[in-house]
C-alpha positions as MATLAB code, in Angstrom:
seq = 'XXXXXXXXXXXXXXXXXXXXXXXXXXXXXXXXXXXXXXXXXXXXXXXXXXXXXXXXXXXXXXXXXXXXXXXXXXXXXXXXXXXXXXXXXXXXXXXXXXXXXXXXXXXXXXXXXXXXXXXXXXXXXXXXXXXXXXXXXXXXXXXXXXXXXXXXXXXXXXXXXXXXXXXXXXXXXXXXXXXXXXXXXXXXXXXXXXXXXXXXXXXXXXXXXXXXXXXXXXXXXXXXXXXXXXXXXXXXXXXXXXXXXXXXXXXXXXXXXXXXXXXXXXXXXXXXXXXXXXXXXXXXXXXXXXXXXXXXXXXXXXXXXXXXXXXXXXXXXXXXX';
ca = [
      54.753   26.720  -58.644;
      55.840   28.485  -55.453;
      56.343   26.163  -52.472;
      57.930   25.903  -49.025;
      59.533   22.489  -48.754;
      62.026   20.242  -47.000;
      64.845   19.339  -49.379;
      66.116   16.496  -47.178;
      65.915   15.249  -43.588;
      68.208   17.014  -41.133;
      67.949   15.714  -37.575;
      70.548   18.034  -36.056;
      69.774   21.299  -37.853;
      66.254   21.016  -39.290;
      65.899   24.629  -40.402;
      68.861   24.133  -42.745;
      66.673   21.727  -44.733;
      63.967   24.364  -45.332;
      63.689   25.819  -48.837;
      61.457   28.603  -50.124;
      61.400   28.109  -53.872;
      59.721   26.314  -56.763;
      58.253   22.822  -57.135;
      56.300   21.139  -59.968;
      52.528   21.644  -60.000;
      50.691   18.570  -58.694;
      48.762   16.137  -60.835;
      45.141   15.488  -59.816;
      44.279   11.755  -59.502;
      40.737   10.510  -60.027;
      38.603   11.246  -56.967;
      40.931   14.024  -55.816;
      40.582   17.815  -56.128;
      42.979   20.691  -56.593;
      42.889   23.482  -54.007;
      44.409   26.915  -54.590;
      45.830   27.671  -51.160;
      44.968   31.024  -49.583;
      46.227   30.364  -46.039;
      48.000   27.551  -44.185;
      49.089   27.176  -40.582;
      52.337   25.890  -39.137;
      52.453   22.845  -36.845;
      55.125   21.033  -34.849;
      54.616   18.213  -37.338;
      56.325   20.392  -39.948;
      59.433   20.680  -37.778;
      59.409   16.909  -37.266;
      59.240   16.464  -41.040;
      62.340   18.626  -41.463;
      64.049   16.283  -38.995;
      62.943   13.249  -40.979;
      60.544   11.909  -38.335;
      57.591    9.926  -39.679;
      58.735   10.159  -43.289;
      61.039    8.005  -45.391;
      64.162    9.537  -46.869;
      63.021    8.718  -50.414;
      59.910   10.915  -49.911;
      62.026   14.083  -50.023;
      61.817   16.745  -51.268;
      58.478   17.222  -49.482;
      56.274   20.295  -49.552;
      55.407   21.102  -45.945;
      52.061   22.036  -44.412;
      49.343   19.789  -42.935;
      46.670   22.479  -42.691;
      45.136   24.911  -45.073;
      42.220   26.800  -46.494;
      41.707   27.611  -50.127;
      39.520   27.580  -53.201;
      38.508   24.731  -55.507;
      38.630   25.158  -59.265;
      34.866   25.824  -59.221;
      35.290   28.688  -56.727;
      34.134   26.873  -53.589;
      36.010   27.957  -50.448;
      37.214   24.944  -48.451;
      39.087   23.808  -45.348;
      41.490   20.868  -45.566;
      41.200   17.658  -43.546;
      44.751   16.352  -43.534;
      44.130   12.708  -42.522;
      44.192   10.689  -45.753;
      42.832    7.162  -45.513;
      43.572    4.058  -47.526;
      41.090    3.499  -50.388;
      37.982    1.721  -49.136;
      38.666    2.308  -45.430;
      35.498    2.286  -43.307;
      35.323    3.582  -39.738;
      37.209    6.095  -37.608;
      39.651    7.909  -39.909;
      42.321    7.999  -37.191;
      42.329    4.214  -36.629;
      43.137    3.251  -40.197;
      46.532    1.482  -39.919;
      47.412    2.746  -43.403;
      46.328    6.345  -42.809;
      48.763    9.128  -43.530;
      48.883   12.890  -43.192;
      49.725   15.504  -45.743;
      53.544   15.846  -45.783;
      54.133   12.180  -44.866;
      53.317   10.556  -48.207;
      51.533   13.316  -50.107;
      52.789   16.836  -50.751;
      51.563   19.493  -48.324;
      49.764   22.815  -48.328;
      52.620   25.351  -48.219;
      52.351   25.970  -51.954;
      50.250   27.613  -54.626;
      48.250   24.372  -54.989;
      47.645   21.192  -53.005;
      45.671   18.117  -54.079;
      43.591   16.053  -51.647;
      40.840   13.422  -51.861;
      37.508   15.144  -52.561;
      36.170   14.157  -49.113;
      39.099   15.984  -47.500;
      37.961   19.398  -48.755;
      35.169   20.663  -46.471;
      33.145   23.832  -47.101;
      34.552   26.830  -45.224;
      32.057   28.582  -42.932;
      31.373   32.124  -44.116;
      32.174   33.540  -40.688;
      35.753   32.282  -40.660;
      38.535   34.141  -42.428;
      40.968   32.042  -44.480;
      43.608   32.481  -41.763;
      41.207   31.311  -39.058;
      39.985   28.393  -41.159;
      43.575   27.304  -41.825;
      44.109   26.557  -38.107;
      41.206   24.138  -37.810;
      42.474   20.925  -39.415;
      45.253   19.956  -37.001;
      45.540   21.979  -33.777;
      41.859   22.757  -33.312;
      40.672   19.364  -34.504;
      43.142   17.688  -32.134;
      41.853   19.796  -29.233;
      38.208   19.163  -30.178;
      38.704   15.379  -30.204;
      40.680   15.430  -26.945;
      37.980   17.393  -25.130;
      34.688   16.271  -26.636;
      35.423   12.742  -27.864;
      38.080   11.371  -25.515;
      37.867   13.079  -22.101;
      34.264   12.446  -21.062;
      34.223   15.780  -19.215;
      30.929   17.453  -18.367;
      30.261   21.194  -18.067;
      31.213   22.363  -14.603;
      34.134   19.989  -14.198;
      37.746   21.148  -13.953;
      40.327   20.658  -16.690;
      44.054   21.403  -16.590;
      45.870   22.348  -19.799;
      49.628   21.825  -19.636;
      51.177   24.675  -21.615;
      49.592   28.002  -22.349;
      50.593   29.235  -25.782;
      50.748   26.429  -28.359;
      48.084   25.866  -30.971;
      46.444   22.852  -29.278;
      46.659   24.457  -25.834;
      45.062   27.740  -26.889;
      42.315   25.814  -28.676;
      41.657   23.715  -25.555;
      41.368   26.843  -23.422;
      38.846   28.451  -25.757;
      36.841   25.279  -26.378;
      36.750   24.362  -22.695;
      35.633   27.820  -21.612;
      32.906   27.934  -24.288;
      31.675   24.475  -23.220;
      31.303   25.413  -19.555;
      34.374   23.736  -18.064;
      36.474   25.309  -15.320;
      39.748   25.830  -17.175;
      43.098   25.869  -15.398;
      46.345   26.345  -17.328;
      50.060   26.108  -16.608;
      52.595   28.288  -18.391;
      56.344   28.778  -18.236;
      56.289   32.564  -18.313;
      54.135   35.421  -17.135;
      53.399   36.448  -20.726;
      52.207   32.955  -21.650;
      49.977   32.808  -18.575;
      48.602   36.244  -19.437;
      47.716   34.941  -22.901;
      45.808   32.035  -21.317;
      43.966   34.512  -19.075;
      42.966   36.573  -22.103;
      41.589   33.458  -23.837;
      39.299   32.584  -20.940;
      41.300   30.524  -18.453;
      39.767   30.732  -14.988;
      43.157   30.394  -13.273;
      46.751   30.103  -14.429;
      49.769   28.657  -12.629;
      53.507   28.384  -13.070;
      54.647   25.115  -14.588;
      54.759   22.428  -11.919;
      52.958   24.526   -9.297;
      50.831   22.858   -6.622;
      47.168   23.347   -7.555;
      44.424   24.445   -5.127;
      42.712   21.088   -5.670;
      42.945   18.096   -7.961;
      41.292   18.187  -11.357;
      38.982   15.915  -13.336;
      41.124   15.845  -16.487;
      44.572   16.886  -17.688;
      45.342   17.624  -21.331;
      48.920   16.734  -22.218;
      50.940   17.788  -25.248;
      54.266   18.441  -23.469;
      55.293   14.997  -22.245;
      58.389   14.373  -20.137;
      58.639   17.859  -18.598;
      55.068   17.917  -17.258;
      54.045   14.256  -16.939;
      54.687   13.807  -13.213;
      52.783   17.009  -12.456;
      49.905   15.825  -14.636;
      49.577   12.522  -12.803;
      49.806   14.164   -9.365;
      47.187   16.770  -10.320;
      44.387   14.261  -11.004;
      41.505   13.272   -8.773;
      41.061    9.537   -8.161;
      39.503    8.116  -11.301;
      40.603   11.122  -13.349;
      41.858   11.058  -16.923;
      44.916   12.307  -18.801;
      44.369   12.813  -22.517;
      47.661   12.789  -24.420;
      48.177   14.040  -27.964;
      51.858   14.926  -27.972;
      55.209   14.889  -26.191;
      57.099   17.956  -27.368;
      59.575   17.827  -24.456;
      60.291   14.117  -24.955;
      58.366   10.850  -24.761;
      60.356    9.049  -22.051;
      58.529   10.226  -18.927;
      58.470    8.262  -15.656;
      55.218    6.317  -15.783;
      54.148    6.859  -12.127;
      52.475    3.447  -12.295;
      51.841    3.115   -8.550;
      49.798    6.295   -8.545;
      48.036    5.264  -11.767;
      46.787    1.932  -10.449;
      46.180    2.948   -6.822;
      44.059    5.978   -7.786;
      42.568    4.185  -10.799;
      43.683    6.904  -13.183;
      43.042    6.656  -16.900;
      45.527    7.537  -19.633;
      44.066    7.944  -23.117;
      45.849    8.685  -26.374;
      44.343   10.986  -28.980;
      45.532   11.686  -32.517;
      44.044   14.285  -34.851;
      40.341   13.682  -35.584;
      37.905   12.437  -38.178;
      36.395   14.257  -41.119;
      32.999   14.280  -39.364;
      34.578   15.724  -36.218;
      36.157   18.479  -38.301;
      32.751   19.240  -39.826;
      31.260   19.400  -36.319;
      34.107   21.635  -35.137;
      33.572   24.055  -38.019;
      29.875   24.292  -37.153;
      30.678   24.698  -33.461;
      33.029   27.661  -33.913;
      30.542   29.277  -36.272;
      27.632   28.835  -33.844;
      29.569   29.734  -30.683;
      31.403   32.705  -32.125;
      34.779   31.619  -30.746;
      37.722   32.253  -33.014;
      41.236   30.784  -32.983;
      44.072   32.663  -31.381;
      46.504   33.603  -34.152;
      49.890   34.604  -32.847;
      51.398   35.695  -36.155;
      50.380   36.093  -39.788;
      53.265   36.011  -42.257;
      53.514   35.865  -46.043;
      54.650   32.506  -47.377;
      57.870   34.169  -48.524;
      58.767   34.689  -44.835;
      58.130   31.064  -43.849;
      61.620   30.698  -42.400;
      60.763   33.332  -39.778;
      57.691   31.382  -38.723;
      59.636   28.122  -38.468;
      62.304   29.832  -36.386;
      59.695   31.189  -33.964;
      58.133   27.766  -33.504;
      61.503   26.079  -33.006;
      62.322   28.601  -30.258;
      58.911   28.263  -28.577;
      58.110   31.890  -29.414;
      54.397   31.350  -30.028;
      51.248   33.057  -28.813;
      48.751   30.949  -30.719;
      48.917   29.694  -34.274;
      51.441   30.879  -36.850;
      49.665   31.294  -40.193;
      51.138   31.829  -43.645;
      49.134   33.828  -46.192;
      49.185   34.142  -49.956;
];
């Protein structure tokens, strides 16, 4: 079958490990289902996989793609939940010490077919296109958990999103605006800040700019480059919710400010199956739709990967069959 896959890990030149070609069709274990993929979205996780981060060398070649939407053999349209738990796990999907994601142990969604546990295929809302649905399982689910499960924010409070154009950031802007938060956003360029404005941000600022006042919560996916600004932007007792560190993990901790102002730092990773179900209902009820920066055929996957590696995004990059 057709697939977009990593042939081997390549830390120094990850795009050289990307192959658009053929892979064997997957077998379907008991309790799992086969999904014919119609759309799948690109995530930073896919670039990390090409580098060999979070995956053992013997797992290659690995079909890429954490997210997707498609059709079961019986014709049901579904959205993929990419967190796969150990058999018998009970509780929060994200806290299972043996959990894994598609593309870490199991082959991913950038192919004609992907197989997942039956519980990981959720019905697609009729109002979402396949491309829109394919963005939900990682970026939008991450943003939903950060905002509604981890932050404790109430409507009317002020949130700062560090970074204006990535998949999680654009989702946070749209979700926060729809939920009644005052949404402030930083962006490196005028075009990225303009994108945030168009998605509903109340104010946008250059990266690192002094804000008019301190905020109730900061949402961090950037890491080292923005961490100091995030800590300095918080009100006493405020919270930073962290789900990534794309600019590097080794930020200065600012511990004196953290303890003196009683700041809270909370980690957040992906989300649960039930949270994804709630998210799908929420976008259907609210009418908000994900910002898609580019739609490309799977045969042009290399172009999408190149754009993400260069930071040339304006929302999610989605591959279509």
